[in-house]
C-alpha positions as CSV (number, residue, x, y, z in Angstrom):
1,M,28.3,42.3,-63.2
2,K,25.5,40.3,-61.6
3,I,25.8,42.3,-58.4
4,K,25.5,45.6,-60.2
5,K,22.4,44.4,-62.1
6,L,20.9,43.2,-58.8
7,I,21.5,46.6,-57.2
8,S,20.0,48.4,-60.2
9,I,16.9,46.2,-60.0
10,I,16.5,47.0,-56.3
11,L,16.9,50.7,-56.9
12,I,14.3,50.7,-59.7
13,G,12.0,48.8,-57.4
14,L,12.5,51.3,-54.6
15,L,11.9,54.1,-57.1
16,L,8.6,52.6,-58.3
17,L,7.5,52.1,-54.6
18,G,8.3,55.8,-53.9
19,L,6.3,56.9,-56.9
20,G,3.4,54.7,-55.9
21,S,3.5,56.1,-52.4
22,I,3.4,59.7,-53.8
23,C,0.5,58.8,-56.1
24,Y,-1.4,57.2,-53.2
25,A,-0.8,60.2,-50.9
26,E,-2.1,62.6,-53.6
27,E,-5.2,60.6,-54.4
28,E,-6.1,60.1,-50.7
29,D,-7.9,56.9,-51.6
30,P,-9.1,54.9,-48.6
31,D,-8.5,51.6,-50.4
32,P,-4.7,50.9,-50.4
33,W,-5.1,48.0,-52.9
34,N,-5.9,50.5,-55.7
35,V,-2.2,51.4,-55.7
36,T,-1.4,47.9,-56.7
37,Y,-4.1,47.7,-59.4
38,N,-3.2,51.0,-61.0
39,M,0.5,49.9,-61.6
């Protein structure tokens, strides 16, 4: 069970990173740190 939970957490993290990358690409903001602040 712990392994499945760990995998699900990693997948959710990757999904959030993917969404953040999409938002960053759409905004075309020159300051990459804004992606971290907006989350």
